[in-house]
C-alpha positions, 0 to 999 in steps of 0.5 A: 817322892819330894825333894829339897828343891821341889819345896816351895819358899813361900810359908803359907804354900809350904803350910798348905802343902804339909797339911794336904800331906798329912791328910792323904797320910791319915787316909791311908792309915784308915783304909790300911786300918780297915783293910787289916780288919777285914783281912783279920775277920777273913782269917778269923773265918778260915781259922774256924773252918779249918777247925770245924773240918779238923773236928770232922777228920777227928770224928772219923778217926774216932769212928776208925780206932775207938770202941765203937770201929765196927760203925765205919768200913775202914774203904769209906772212911778212906773215900770219906777223909779224901774229902774232908781232908781235900775241903781242909786243904782248900781252907789252909790255902785261904788262910794263907792267901789272907797271911800274905795279905796282911804281910804276916810275919809267922814263920811259915811251916817247911819240909825243908830236909824232909824228902828222900835223899835219893830223889834228883834234885833239879836246881833253880836260881831266882836271882835279882836282875839288878846287882846295884845298890839301890841305895847308893848304886854300889856293886851287891855281893852275896852274903847268904841265900835261902833255900826251899825244896818242893816235891815235883813230879814227872808223868810217866815217862815212856821211851823206846829201847832200841836194840841193835845186834850186829853181824859179822862175817869172815873176809877169809872163807865168807862162810861163817856169821856171827851175832849175838843171840837176842835178849830173853824176854817175856814176851817174845817179838812184843813190844814191852820191856820187863819194867813196862810189863812190872808197870802194868802188873803193879797198877793192877794188882797193887793200885788195882787200876783196870786194864782198860782204865791203864789204856786209857791212860797211855792214850793221853801220852798218845801210846795206844795199846788196846786192853787186850794187849796188856791182857796178854802181857798180865797172862804171860808174866802170870805164866812165869810168876806162878812156880814163885807163889808155888814156892811161897806156898810150899814155905808156908807148909813148913812153917809151925804157925799159920793163919788162914782167911778167905774171901769171896770173888765173883766170877763171870760165869761163862754162857749164862751171863752172870757171876758165881761166887768163887773164893779167894784163900790166904794163908799167912805166917807173921812172927814179928810179934813174938819176935820170931826169925822167919820172915813174914809171907802170905800166899793166895790160891783162888778156888772155884767153891768154899768146899772144905777140902780146899784148904786141905789141899792149899796146905799139904803136908802143913803141921803145926797151929792153924789160927783161923775164925769160926768157918767150919771147914776148918774144924772138918780139917782138924778133925781129919788131920790130927797133926793140925791145932785150931787156934780161934780168933777173939775179934770174931767173938767180939763182933757177935756180942758187938752187934747186941751190945746196945740192947744186952748187958751181957753182951756189954760185959762181955765186951769189957771182959774182952777189953781186959785180954787186949790190953794184956796183949797190948802190954805183951806185944813184941816180947819173946814167946814165953814171956808172953805165955808168961804174962797171959798165965798170970793176967789173962787166964784168970779172965778166960776161965771166969768168962767160961763159967759166965756164958754158961750160966747165961745161956741157961738163961736166955732164950735158945732162938734168941741172937745171944744164945747163938753168940754164946754158943759160937763162942762156948764151941770154940773154946779150946781153940780161943783158949789156945793162945793161953798155952803158946806164946806164938799164938795171937789173940785173933786172926787181924794179921791175915784179914789185913792180908785179905783186904786187897781181894776186896779193893780189887772187887770194889774197882773190876767188879768181878773176875773174867774167868776162873784163870782170871781169879786165879792169875790175881793170886798168883800176882798178888801173892807176889806184890803183897809180900813185897810190901810185907818185905818193905821193897819196891814191888815195880823194881822186884817184878822187874827184876824177876821177870828179867831173871825168868826170862833168861831161865833163872834155874827152877830149883834156885826159885827161892833165890828171886823170892822178896823177903830173900832181897832183905836178908 
């Protein structure tokens, strides 16, 4: 920077200096304009890439939630979205870097205030080194501050709990030794606390991380835990937790309406070197759509086969409405037990015609009419059971009655061996159960509630491929029941499992198990 003392006295020299300074400023301005143009072009390219990736995400979401949602498996959708959203994040980072170089004055989007208040705040102060004014050298004083919050993480931290139990003797008689009893543990003589066991359970049954992968994760912190050791902990925990699963199933049996579904569970068959097909049965209750007061819950039960008598044994003395898909075992159950009434699923009916919609006008027309039923359901969701029944009587009954006549007429016109005829017979043979929602506002239009609950076994299959034994399938059903109920109750499964395992290890009374249930924690 030139000072007055640096300026020459000679006019010609001064003129030359001014011209040189002007030329240099012009070159700087040209270079700056070129840089701005280049950055603007780069920012435009980044914006275009972001727009392209966002369009891909929008297309994915249309596949998931649009009228052709059956085309894309939800789990595959999540995998695809992860990759595209990762690419979108990279494009945004590129654009932000360009914006910073261009010294953009656009306000940055922040998440200030959106982070949960219960999280620990670790403050750091980024301050200037010199508190002297750069202009006059005077002392600076604080006039405000900018505060930002970022979400940080500390990887899973292990610690060692040291328990000391002093022993006391009497100086007078020297015959008695007094010591506090050792705390009860789930794994007697073992090293894990109940919190660590809960972590293993949540990772395996909620996050679907197999035990051998958990062992690899722990090894990165020099914690050497063999997979078989983790499996022993899981088995012991399952033994303690099984009565709570059974208590959940017993509570469901007392309900007036239940959902039921089942899915395959590949199980290793000892001695044959291959897997057999077991079954995970799910029984669920959720009265929230019509304002019921009973808490939502689900129970899983493993069985080595899909025989009709399995559901009979699982349901015990249940009497009420059982909402199911078209599996014939439930129909046989209802015939044997008059106290059970079946309500069938319109979503399953829809799927059969959806597969034919591209080639069959009949299927297309049927989908249009079913869509009217679902539109009515959107209107009545969350209202009372009586309001739902009244609205359905006014708007849905005529659609259902006309639809039956339409299907019967079409069945007489198509080949009896065609897929369309099979789909029509599937619907007509279950018409009483499909119509039950018209007379009872508590009944839903489909079984989506229990189908959402049956997804964890599907995710477990993708990660673990198969269970090692029938006992392993049963253990899965026990622990997954309790974790899924934590999710339904909106509580942290790790915290609940830790408290519950501690209580069970201490000998919580068997006749008071209801006090430990996840839904009790939120009542």
